[in-house]
Structures are given as structure tokens and as C-alpha cells.
PDB file of N, CA, C and O in Angstrom:
ATOM      1  N   MET A   1       0.792  -1.041  -0.066  1.00  0.00           N
ATOM      2  CA  MET A   1       0.001   0.107  -0.027  1.00  0.00           C
ATOM      3  C   MET A   1       0.871   1.214  -0.121  1.00  0.00           C
ATOM      4  O   MET A   1       1.738   1.226   0.754  1.00  0.00           O
ATOM      5  N   PRO A   2       0.896   2.176  -0.951  1.00  0.00           N
ATOM      6  CA  PRO A   2       1.601   3.233  -1.058  1.00  0.00           C
ATOM      7  C   PRO A   2       1.060   4.372   0.082  1.00  0.00           C
ATOM      8  O   PRO A   2      -0.119   4.699   0.212  1.00  0.00           O
ATOM      9  N   THR A   3       2.285   4.937   0.936  1.00  0.00           N
ATOM     10  CA  THR A   3       2.196   6.135   2.009  1.00  0.00           C
ATOM     11  C   THR A   3       1.432   7.073   1.102  1.00  0.00           C
ATOM     12  O   THR A   3       1.536   7.180  -0.120  1.00  0.00           O
ATOM     13  N   PRO A   4       0.708   7.678   1.866  1.00  0.00           N
ATOM     14  CA  PRO A   4      -0.055   8.832   1.608  1.00  0.00           C
ATOM     15  C   PRO A   4       0.654  10.075   1.889  1.00  0.00           C
ATOM     16  O   PRO A   4       1.209  10.238   2.976  1.00  0.00           O
ATOM     17  N   THR A   5       0.672  11.076   0.854  1.00  0.00           N
ATOM     18  CA  THR A   5       1.254  12.178   1.302  1.00  0.00           C
ATOM     19  C   THR A   5       0.550  13.098   2.241  1.00  0.00           C
ATOM     20  O   THR A   5      -0.615  13.004   2.628  1.00  0.00           O
ATOM     21  N   ASN A   6       1.590  14.156   2.597  1.00  0.00           N
ATOM     22  CA  ASN A   6       0.691  15.335   3.652  1.00  0.00           C
ATOM     23  C   ASN A   6      -0.239  15.863   2.783  1.00  0.00           C
ATOM     24  O   ASN A   6      -1.320  15.930   3.368  1.00  0.00           O
ATOM     25  N   ASP A   7      -0.303  16.239   1.734  1.00  0.00           N
ATOM     26  CA  ASP A   7      -1.647  16.882   1.344  1.00  0.00           C
ATOM     27  C   ASP A   7      -2.695  15.855   0.924  1.00  0.00           C
ATOM     28  O   ASP A   7      -3.765  16.319   0.530  1.00  0.00           O
ATOM     29  N   VAL A   8      -2.575  14.770   0.944  1.00  0.00           N
ATOM     30  CA  VAL A   8      -3.827  13.561   1.021  1.00  0.00           C
ATOM     31  C   VAL A   8      -4.087  13.741   2.411  1.00  0.00           C
ATOM     32  O   VAL A   8      -5.312  13.794   2.524  1.00  0.00           O
ATOM     33  N   ILE A   9      -3.566  13.855   3.475  1.00  0.00           N
ATOM     34  CA  ILE A   9      -3.819  13.574   4.910  1.00  0.00           C
ATOM     35  C   ILE A   9      -4.390  14.707   5.072  1.00  0.00           C
ATOM     36  O   ILE A   9      -5.523  14.527   5.519  1.00  0.00           O
ATOM     37  N   VAL A  10      -4.083  16.067   4.885  1.00  0.00           N
ATOM     38  CA  VAL A  10      -4.501  17.223   5.107  1.00  0.00           C
ATOM     39  C   VAL A  10      -5.945  17.382   4.421  1.00  0.00           C
ATOM     40  O   VAL A  10      -6.925  17.803   5.036  1.00  0.00           O
ATOM     41  N   GLU A  11      -5.955  17.022   3.167  1.00  0.00           N
ATOM     42  CA  GLU A  11      -7.459  16.969   2.518  1.00  0.00           C
ATOM     43  C   GLU A  11      -8.503  16.340   3.304  1.00  0.00           C
ATOM     44  O   GLU A  11      -9.580  16.883   3.549  1.00  0.00           O
ATOM     45  N   LYS A  12      -8.057  14.837   3.813  1.00  0.00           N
ATOM     46  CA  LYS A  12      -9.059  13.989   4.548  1.00  0.00           C
ATOM     47  C   LYS A  12      -9.116  14.459   5.822  1.00  0.00           C
ATOM     48  O   LYS A  12     -10.163  14.133   6.380  1.00  0.00           O
ATOM     49  N   ILE A  13      -8.103  15.339   6.724  1.00  0.00           N
ATOM     50  CA  ILE A  13      -8.469  15.911   7.668  1.00  0.00           C
ATOM     51  C   ILE A  13      -9.444  17.032   7.561  1.00  0.00           C
ATOM     52  O   ILE A  13     -10.331  17.204   8.396  1.00  0.00           O
ATOM     53  N   LYS A  14      -9.265  17.784   6.529  1.00  0.00           N
ATOM     54  CA  LYS A  14     -10.490  18.901   6.225  1.00  0.00           C
ATOM     55  C   LYS A  14     -11.864  18.335   5.867  1.00  0.00           C
ATOM     56  O   LYS A  14     -12.937  18.827   6.215  1.00  0.00           O
ATOM     57  N   GLY A  15     -11.720  17.418   5.248  1.00  0.00           N
ATOM     58  CA  GLY A  15     -13.299  16.593   4.767  1.00  0.00           C
ATOM     59  C   GLY A  15     -13.770  16.111   5.980  1.00  0.00           C
ATOM     60  O   GLY A  15     -14.998  16.030   6.001  1.00  0.00           O
ATOM     61  N   LEU A  16     -13.069  15.679   7.246  1.00  0.00           N
ATOM     62  CA  LEU A  16     -13.531  15.019   8.377  1.00  0.00           C
ATOM     63  C   LEU A  16     -13.978  16.315   9.301  1.00  0.00           C
ATOM     64  O   LEU A  16     -14.985  16.392  10.004  1.00  0.00           O
ATOM     65  N   GLU A  17     -13.158  17.110   9.145  1.00  0.00           N
ATOM     66  CA  GLU A  17     -13.754  18.644   9.989  1.00  0.00           C
ATOM     67  C   GLU A  17     -15.142  19.119   9.343  1.00  0.00           C
ATOM     68  O   GLU A  17     -16.039  19.444  10.121  1.00  0.00           O
ATOM     69  N   GLU A  18     -15.308  19.161   8.323  1.00  0.00           N
ATOM     70  CA  GLU A  18     -16.343  19.301   7.395  1.00  0.00           C
ATOM     71  C   GLU A  18     -17.644  18.718   8.069  1.00  0.00           C
ATOM     72  O   GLU A  18     -18.625  19.267   8.569  1.00  0.00           O
ATOM     73  N   LEU A  19     -17.259  17.305   7.883  1.00  0.00           N
ATOM     74  CA  LEU A  19     -18.352  16.561   8.541  1.00  0.00           C
ATOM     75  C   LEU A  19     -18.887  16.471  10.048  1.00  0.00           C
ATOM     76  O   LEU A  19     -19.989  15.994  10.317  1.00  0.00           O
ATOM     77  N   ILE A  20     -17.932  17.015  11.075  1.00  0.00           N
ATOM     78  CA  ILE A  20     -17.953  17.059  12.343  1.00  0.00           C
ATOM     79  C   ILE A  20     -18.817  18.524  12.571  1.00  0.00           C
ATOM     80  O   ILE A  20     -19.686  18.712  13.423  1.00  0.00           O
ATOM     81  N   ASN A  21     -18.354  19.433  11.628  1.00  0.00           N
ATOM     82  CA  ASN A  21     -19.161  20.893  11.709  1.00  0.00           C
ATOM     83  C   ASN A  21     -20.338  20.360  11.300  1.00  0.00           C
ATOM     84  O   ASN A  21     -21.196  20.175  12.163  1.00  0.00           O
ATOM     85  N   LEU A  22     -20.527  20.123  10.372  1.00  0.00           N
ATOM     86  CA  LEU A  22     -22.182  19.631   9.956  1.00  0.00           C
ATOM     87  C   LEU A  22     -22.869  19.050  10.740  1.00  0.00           C
ATOM     88  O   LEU A  22     -24.046  19.397  10.830  1.00  0.00           O
ATOM     89  N   LYS A  23     -22.398  18.047  11.511  1.00  0.00           N
ATOM     90  CA  LYS A  23     -23.118  16.972  12.148  1.00  0.00           C
ATOM     91  C   LYS A  23     -23.133  18.127  13.797  1.00  0.00           C
ATOM     92  O   LYS A  23     -24.057  17.768  14.527  1.00  0.00           O
ATOM     93  N   PHE A  24     -22.453  19.128  14.299  1.00  0.00           N
ATOM     94  CA  PHE A  24     -22.802  20.056  15.012  1.00  0.00           C
ATOM     95  C   PHE A  24     -23.678  20.899  15.074  1.00  0.00           C
ATOM     96  O   PHE A  24     -24.377  21.187  16.045  1.00  0.00           O
ATOM     97  N   GLU A  25     -23.680  21.523  13.586  1.00  0.00           N
ATOM     98  CA  GLU A  25     -25.098  22.282  13.183  1.00  0.00           C
ATOM     99  C   GLU A  25     -26.349  21.582  13.170  1.00  0.00           C
ATOM    100  O   GLU A  25     -27.383  22.102  13.588  1.00  0.00           O
ATOM    101  N   ILE A  26     -26.280  20.180  12.609  1.00  0.00           N
ATOM    102  CA  ILE A  26     -27.717  19.484  12.907  1.00  0.00           C
ATOM    103  C   ILE A  26     -28.017  19.238  14.307  1.00  0.00           C
ATOM    104  O   ILE A  26     -29.165  19.398  14.722  1.00  0.00           O
ATOM    105  N   ASN A  27     -26.918  18.801  15.189  1.00  0.00           N
ATOM    106  CA  ASN A  27     -27.303  18.926  16.376  1.00  0.00           C
ATOM    107  C   ASN A  27     -27.907  19.988  17.271  1.00  0.00           C
ATOM    108  O   ASN A  27     -28.575  19.807  18.289  1.00  0.00           O
ATOM    109  N   GLY A  28     -27.544  21.147  16.695  1.00  0.00           N
ATOM    110  CA  GLY A  28     -27.691  22.498  17.303  1.00  0.00           C
ATOM    111  C   GLY A  28     -29.060  22.791  16.929  1.00  0.00           C
ATOM    112  O   GLY A  28     -29.797  23.250  17.801  1.00  0.00           O
ATOM    113  N   LYS A  29     -29.544  22.577  15.668  1.00  0.00           N
ATOM    114  CA  LYS A  29     -31.106  22.669  15.246  1.00  0.00           C
ATOM    115  C   LYS A  29     -31.997  21.593  15.929  1.00  0.00           C
ATOM    116  O   LYS A  29     -33.067  21.843  16.483  1.00  0.00           O
ATOM    117  N   ASP A  30     -31.507  20.546  15.839  1.00  0.00           N
ATOM    118  CA  ASP A  30     -32.554  19.250  16.897  1.00  0.00           C
ATOM    119  C   ASP A  30     -32.213  19.584  18.361  1.00  0.00           C
ATOM    120  O   ASP A  30     -32.790  18.840  19.154  1.00  0.00           O
ATOM    121  N   HIS A  31     -31.547  20.369  18.829  1.00  0.00           N
ATOM    122  CA  HIS A  31     -31.457  20.842  20.341  1.00  0.00           C
ATOM    123  C   HIS A  31     -32.208  21.873  20.412  1.00  0.00           C
ATOM    124  O   HIS A  31     -32.698  21.977  21.536  1.00  0.00           O
ATOM    125  N   ASP A  32     -32.527  22.717  19.672  1.00  0.00           N
ATOM    126  CA  ASP A  32     -33.483  23.813  19.447  1.00  0.00           C
ATOM    127  C   ASP A  32     -34.905  23.360  19.473  1.00  0.00           C
ATOM    128  O   ASP A  32     -35.769  23.796  20.233  1.00  0.00           O
ATOM    129  N   GLU A  33     -35.042  22.523  18.645  1.00  0.00           N
ATOM    130  CA  GLU A  33     -36.256  22.120  18.748  1.00  0.00           C
ATOM    131  C   GLU A  33     -36.885  21.286  19.551  1.00  0.00           C
ATOM    132  O   GLU A  33     -38.103  21.116  19.605  1.00  0.00           O
ATOM    133  N   ILE A  34     -35.787  20.585  20.390  1.00  0.00           N
ATOM    134  CA  ILE A  34     -36.388  19.628  21.372  1.00  0.00           C
ATOM    135  C   ILE A  34     -36.426  20.866  22.696  1.00  0.00           C
ATOM    136  O   ILE A  34     -37.226  20.723  23.621  1.00  0.00           O
ATOM    137  N   LEU A  35     -35.818  21.628  22.664  1.00  0.00           N
ATOM    138  CA  LEU A  35     -35.784  22.868  23.680  1.00  0.00           C
ATOM    139  C   LEU A  35     -37.381  23.361  23.747  1.00  0.00           C
ATOM    140  O   LEU A  35     -38.064  23.400  24.770  1.00  0.00           O
ATOM    141  N   LYS A  36     -37.809  23.735  22.365  1.00  0.00           N
ATOM    142  CA  LYS A  36     -39.222  24.510  22.153  1.00  0.00           C
ATOM    143  C   LYS A  36     -40.254  23.369  22.531  1.00  0.00           C
ATOM    144  O   LYS A  36     -41.313  23.721  23.049  1.00  0.00           O
ATOM    145  N   HIS A  37     -40.044  22.204  22.334  1.00  0.00           N
ATOM    146  CA  HIS A  37     -41.093  21.175  22.491  1.00  0.00           C
ATOM    147  C   HIS A  37     -41.045  21.057  24.118  1.00  0.00           C
ATOM    148  O   HIS A  37     -42.080  21.127  24.781  1.00  0.00           O
ATOM    149  N   GLN A  38     -39.997  20.907  24.600  1.00  0.00           N
ATOM    150  CA  GLN A  38     -40.044  20.738  25.873  1.00  0.00           C
ATOM    151  C   GLN A  38     -40.675  21.958  26.481  1.00  0.00           C
ATOM    152  O   GLN A  38     -41.742  21.829  27.081  1.00  0.00           O
ATOM    153  N   LYS A  39     -40.136  23.059  26.379  1.00  0.00           N
ATOM    154  CA  LYS A  39     -41.138  24.004  26.979  1.00  0.00           C
ATOM    155  C   LYS A  39     -42.514  24.406  26.793  1.00  0.00           C
ATOM    156  O   LYS A  39     -43.140  25.198  27.497  1.00  0.00           O
ATOM    157  N   MET A  40     -42.948  23.740  25.706  1.00  0.00           N
ATOM    158  CA  MET A  40     -44.371  23.741  25.527  1.00  0.00           C
ATOM    159  C   MET A  40     -44.884  22.659  26.192  1.00  0.00           C
ATOM    160  O   MET A  40     -46.098  22.708  26.390  1.00  0.00           O
ATOM    161  N   THR A  41     -44.276  21.662  26.606  1.00  0.00           N
ATOM    162  CA  THR A  41     -45.005  20.325  27.141  1.00  0.00           C
ATOM    163  C   THR A  41     -44.952  20.607  28.587  1.00  0.00           C
ATOM    164  O   THR A  41     -45.958  20.403  29.266  1.00  0.00           O
ATOM    165  N   ASN A  42     -43.649  21.149  29.226  1.00  0.00           N
ATOM    166  CA  ASN A  42     -43.841  21.757  30.467  1.00  0.00           C
ATOM    167  C   ASN A  42     -45.016  22.453  30.945  1.00  0.00           C
ATOM    168  O   ASN A  42     -45.703  22.250  31.946  1.00  0.00           O
ATOM    169  N   GLY A  43     -45.104  23.307  30.032  1.00  0.00           N
ATOM    170  CA  GLY A  43     -46.272  24.173  30.420  1.00  0.00           C
ATOM    171  C   GLY A  43     -47.662  23.517  30.534  1.00  0.00           C
ATOM    172  O   GLY A  43     -48.523  23.783  31.373  1.00  0.00           O
ATOM    173  N   GLN A  44     -47.722  22.680  29.616  1.00  0.00           N
ATOM    174  CA  GLN A  44     -48.870  21.711  29.780  1.00  0.00           C
ATOM    175  C   GLN A  44     -49.035  20.646  30.772  1.00  0.00           C
ATOM    176  O   GLN A  44     -50.030  19.923  30.813  1.00  0.00           O
ATOM    177  N   VAL A  45     -47.923  20.556  31.664  1.00  0.00           N
ATOM    178  CA  VAL A  45     -47.615  19.518  32.771  1.00  0.00           C
ATOM    179  C   VAL A  45     -48.002  20.680  33.925  1.00  0.00           C
ATOM    180  O   VAL A  45     -48.721  20.446  34.897  1.00  0.00           O
ATOM    181  N   GLN A  46     -47.408  21.923  33.637  1.00  0.00           N
ATOM    182  CA  GLN A  46     -47.658  22.647  35.111  1.00  0.00           C
ATOM    183  C   GLN A  46     -48.970  23.163  35.178  1.00  0.00           C
ATOM    184  O   GLN A  46     -49.411  23.472  36.285  1.00  0.00           O
ATOM    185  N   ARG A  47     -49.894  23.353  33.832  1.00  0.00           N
ATOM    186  CA  ARG A  47     -51.289  23.540  34.063  1.00  0.00           C
ATOM    187  C   ARG A  47     -52.106  22.224  34.482  1.00  0.00           C
ATOM    188  O   ARG A  47     -53.167  22.359  35.092  1.00  0.00           O
ATOM    189  N   ASN A  48     -51.563  20.821  34.124  1.00  0.00           N
ATOM    190  CA  ASN A  48     -52.204  20.040  34.889  1.00  0.00           C
ATOM    191  C   ASN A  48     -52.169  19.822  36.286  1.00  0.00           C
ATOM    192  O   ASN A  48     -53.013  19.302  37.016  1.00  0.00           O
ATOM    193  N   THR A  49     -50.993  20.329  36.557  1.00  0.00           N
ATOM    194  CA  THR A  49     -50.643  20.262  38.285  1.00  0.00           C
ATOM    195  C   THR A  49     -51.495  21.070  38.978  1.00  0.00           C
ATOM    196  O   THR A  49     -52.022  20.763  40.048  1.00  0.00           O
ATOM    197  N   ASN A  50     -51.681  22.391  38.221  1.00  0.00           N
ATOM    198  CA  ASN A  50     -52.276  23.541  38.998  1.00  0.00           C
ATOM    199  C   ASN A  50     -53.801  22.772  39.006  1.00  0.00           C
ATOM    200  O   ASN A  50     -54.416  22.817  40.071  1.00  0.00           O
ATOM    201  N   TYR A  51     -54.231  22.288  38.212  1.00  0.00           N
ATOM    202  CA  TYR A  51     -55.795  22.208  38.176  1.00  0.00           C
ATOM    203  C   TYR A  51     -55.836  20.882  39.040  1.00  0.00           C
ATOM    204  O   TYR A  51     -56.926  20.576  39.525  1.00  0.00           O
ATOM    205  N   ARG A  52     -54.700  20.040  39.281  1.00  0.00           N
ATOM    206  CA  ARG A  52     -54.795  18.732  40.666  1.00  0.00           C
ATOM    207  C   ARG A  52     -55.284  19.677  41.535  1.00  0.00           C
ATOM    208  O   ARG A  52     -56.426  19.650  41.994  1.00  0.00           O
ATOM    209  N   TYR A  53     -54.017  20.956  41.901  1.00  0.00           N
ATOM    210  CA  TYR A  53     -54.149  21.547  43.322  1.00  0.00           C
ATOM    211  C   TYR A  53     -55.579  22.214  43.502  1.00  0.00           C
ATOM    212  O   TYR A  53     -56.138  22.169  44.598  1.00  0.00           O
ATOM    213  N   TYR A  54     -56.056  22.725  42.595  1.00  0.00           N
ATOM    214  CA  TYR A  54     -57.197  23.531  42.542  1.00  0.00           C
ATOM    215  C   TYR A  54     -58.512  22.605  42.890  1.00  0.00           C
ATOM    216  O   TYR A  54     -59.369  22.959  43.700  1.00  0.00           O
ATOM    217  N   LEU A  55     -58.553  21.192  42.054  1.00  0.00           N
ATOM    218  CA  LEU A  55     -59.532  20.482  42.188  1.00  0.00           C
ATOM    219  C   LEU A  55     -59.570  19.830  43.920  1.00  0.00           C
ATOM    220  O   LEU A  55     -60.548  19.621  44.637  1.00  0.00           O
ATOM    221  N   THR A  56     -58.073  19.628  44.200  1.00  0.00           N
ATOM    222  CA  THR A  56     -57.946  19.121  45.797  1.00  0.00           C
ATOM    223  C   THR A  56     -58.564  20.164  46.821  1.00  0.00           C
ATOM    224  O   THR A  56     -59.250  19.956  47.822  1.00  0.00           O
ATOM    225  N   GLY A  57     -58.146  21.258  46.306  1.00  0.00           N
ATOM    226  CA  GLY A  57     -58.494  22.497  47.501  1.00  0.00           C
ATOM    227  C   GLY A  57     -60.130  22.681  47.231  1.00  0.00           C
ATOM    228  O   GLY A  57     -60.781  23.204  48.135  1.00  0.00           O
ATOM    229  N   VAL A  58     -60.652  22.364  46.296  1.00  0.00           N
ATOM    230  CA  VAL A  58     -62.150  22.626  46.254  1.00  0.00           C
ATOM    231  C   VAL A  58     -62.826  21.317  46.853  1.00  0.00           C
ATOM    232  O   VAL A  58     -63.911  21.431  47.422  1.00  0.00           O
ATOM    233  N   ILE A  59     -62.287  20.232  46.752  1.00  0.00           N
ATOM    234  CA  ILE A  59     -62.755  19.030  47.341  1.00  0.00           C
ATOM    235  C   ILE A  59     -62.704  19.282  48.923  1.00  0.00           C
ATOM    236  O   ILE A  59     -63.693  19.023  49.609  1.00  0.00           O
ATOM    237  N   ALA A  60     -61.458  19.826  49.518  1.00  0.00           N
ATOM    238  CA  ALA A  60     -61.295  19.916  50.800  1.00  0.00           C
ATOM    239  C   ALA A  60     -62.276  20.760  51.452  1.00  0.00           C
ATOM    240  O   ALA A  60     -62.784  20.371  52.504  1.00  0.00           O
ATOM    241  N   VAL A  61     -62.595  21.865  50.947  1.00  0.00           N
ATOM    242  CA  VAL A  61     -63.397  23.088  51.067  1.00  0.00           C
ATOM    243  C   VAL A  61     -64.718  22.080  51.387  1.00  0.00           C
ATOM    244  O   VAL A  61     -64.995  21.740  52.537  1.00  0.00           O
ATOM    245  N   LEU A  62     -65.445  21.679  50.275  1.00  0.00           N
ATOM    246  CA  LEU A  62     -66.511  21.108  49.900  1.00  0.00           C
ATOM    247  C   LEU A  62     -66.774  20.122  51.356  1.00  0.00           C
ATOM    248  O   LEU A  62     -67.818  20.143  52.008  1.00  0.00           O
ATOM    249  N   SER A  63     -65.719  19.388  51.627  1.00  0.00           N
ATOM    250  CA  SER A  63     -65.865  18.139  52.682  1.00  0.00           C
ATOM    251  C   SER A  63     -66.088  19.075  53.714  1.00  0.00           C
ATOM    252  O   SER A  63     -67.276  19.068  54.037  1.00  0.00           O
ATOM    253  N   ILE A  64     -65.428  19.855  54.338  1.00  0.00           N
ATOM    254  CA  ILE A  64     -65.543  20.483  55.360  1.00  0.00           C
ATOM    255  C   ILE A  64     -67.042  21.137  55.624  1.00  0.00           C
ATOM    256  O   ILE A  64     -67.669  20.865  56.648  1.00  0.00           O
ATOM    257  N   ILE A  65     -67.474  21.885  54.762  1.00  0.00           N
ATOM    258  CA  ILE A  65     -68.798  22.634  54.506  1.00  0.00           C
ATOM    259  C   ILE A  65     -69.888  21.446  54.735  1.00  0.00           C
ATOM    260  O   ILE A  65     -70.881  21.659  55.430  1.00  0.00           O
ATOM    261  N   PHE A  66     -69.676  20.286  54.169  1.00  0.00           N
ATOM    262  CA  PHE A  66     -70.939  18.936  54.029  1.00  0.00           C
ATOM    263  C   PHE A  66     -70.777  18.691  55.661  1.00  0.00           C
ATOM    264  O   PHE A  66     -71.752  18.545  56.399  1.00  0.00           O
ATOM    265  N   SER A  67     -69.570  18.669  56.058  1.00  0.00           N
ATOM    266  CA  SER A  67     -69.369  17.831  57.199  1.00  0.00           C
ATOM    267  C   SER A  67     -69.976  18.650  58.433  1.00  0.00           C
ATOM    268  O   SER A  67     -70.687  18.078  59.260  1.00  0.00           O
ATOM    269  N   LEU A  68     -69.701  19.867  58.515  1.00  0.00           N
ATOM    270  CA  LEU A  68     -70.640  20.944  59.251  1.00  0.00           C
ATOM    271  C   LEU A  68     -72.272  20.831  59.083  1.00  0.00           C
ATOM    272  O   LEU A  68     -73.107  20.817  59.987  1.00  0.00           O
ATOM    273  N   VAL A  69     -72.435  20.772  57.980  1.00  0.00           N
ATOM    274  CA  VAL A  69     -74.358  20.805  57.357  1.00  0.00           C
ATOM    275  C   VAL A  69     -74.513  19.557  58.261  1.00  0.00           C
ATOM    276  O   VAL A  69     -74.935  19.686  59.410  1.00  0.00           O
ATOM    277  N   ILE A  70     -74.199  18.438  57.789  1.00  0.00           N
ATOM    278  CA  ILE A  70     -74.409  17.099  58.362  1.00  0.00           C
ATOM    279  C   ILE A  70     -74.335  17.330  60.067  1.00  0.00           C
ATOM    280  O   ILE A  70     -75.407  17.106  60.628  1.00  0.00           O
ATOM    281  N   LYS A  71     -73.359  17.691  60.829  1.00  0.00           N
ATOM    282  CA  LYS A  71     -73.382  17.848  61.922  1.00  0.00           C
ATOM    283  C   LYS A  71     -74.049  18.737  62.489  1.00  0.00           C
ATOM    284  O   LYS A  71     -74.116  18.738  63.718  1.00  0.00           O
ATOM    285  N   GLN A  72     -74.664  19.651  61.766  1.00  0.00           N
ATOM    286  CA  GLN A  72     -75.631  20.722  62.144  1.00  0.00           C
ATOM    287  C   GLN A  72     -77.129  20.121  62.197  1.00  0.00           C
ATOM    288  O   GLN A  72     -77.904  20.458  63.092  1.00  0.00           O
ATOM    289  N   VAL A  73     -77.448  19.307  61.290  1.00  0.00           N
ATOM    290  CA  VAL A  73     -78.488  18.654  61.122  1.00  0.00           C
ATOM    291  C   VAL A  73     -78.688  17.387  61.855  1.00  0.00           C
ATOM    292  O   VAL A  73     -79.850  17.108  62.150  1.00  0.00           O
ATOM    293  N   LEU A  74     -77.660  16.503  62.227  1.00  0.00           N
ATOM    294  CA  LEU A  74     -78.038  15.937  63.325  1.00  0.00           C
ATOM    295  C   LEU A  74     -78.167  16.274  64.678  1.00  0.00           C
ATOM    296  O   LEU A  74     -78.772  15.596  65.508  1.00  0.00           O
ATOM    297  N   ALA A  75     -77.443  17.594  64.939  1.00  0.00           N
ATOM    298  CA  ALA A  75     -77.765  18.226  66.264  1.00  0.00           C
ATOM    299  C   ALA A  75     -78.854  18.524  66.539  1.00  0.00           C
ATOM    300  O   ALA A  75     -79.151  18.534  67.734  1.00  0.00           O
ATOM    301  N   GLN A  76     -79.932  18.904  65.459  1.00  0.00           N
ATOM    302  CA  GLN A  76     -81.307  19.370  65.272  1.00  0.00           C
ATOM    303  C   GLN A  76     -82.220  18.158  65.432  1.00  0.00           C
ATOM    304  O   GLN A  76     -83.442  18.300  65.403  1.00  0.00           O
ATOM    305  N   GLY A  77     -81.650  16.983  65.599  1.00  0.00           N
ATOM    306  CA  GLY A  77     -82.471  15.917  65.249  1.00  0.00           C
ATOM    307  C   GLY A  77     -82.973  15.203  64.094  1.00  0.00           C
ATOM    308  O   GLY A  77     -83.981  14.500  64.018  1.00  0.00           O
ATOM    309  N   GLY A  78     -82.038  15.516  63.126  1.00  0.00           N
ATOM    310  CA  GLY A  78     -82.370  14.966  62.121  1.00  0.00           C
ATOM    311  C   GLY A  78     -83.489  14.800  61.296  1.00  0.00           C
ATOM    312  O   GLY A  78     -83.411  14.105  60.283  1.00  0.00           O
TER     313      GLY A  78
END
């Protein structure tokens, strides 16, 4: 096998450098898309979590009110 010259080696290294840079550009674009999607998804999860806390609070308040009403009704002789 013939020994490659320095010019051939330099050209191959430049080709590899171009491929690596292209891959970084593609990954950067993909990374931006992933971040954008993550922000949208996190917002949805946050709304669902807030809704769950709101619903839990409403149930707690209604439970207290109904227990007081039932206690009052039972105290009056039902």
C-alpha cells in the first residue's frame, strides 16, 4: 500500500472537519427543536398540576362544609 502524502492527509482531515461541523450544526438545530417542545410540554404539565391542586382544594373545602352541615342537621334531631 502506498504511503499517503501530507497533502492527501490534510485533505482527509479537512473533510472530517467539515463532517464534524455539519453534524454539530444539525445537532444544534435538533437541540433547539427539543428545547422548544420541552417548554411547550412543561407548560402543559404545569397546568395539569395546578388544576389538580385546585381540584384538591375545592374537594377539601366542600368536605368541610358538608361535614358541618351534616353535624348541624344531626344536632337538630335529623
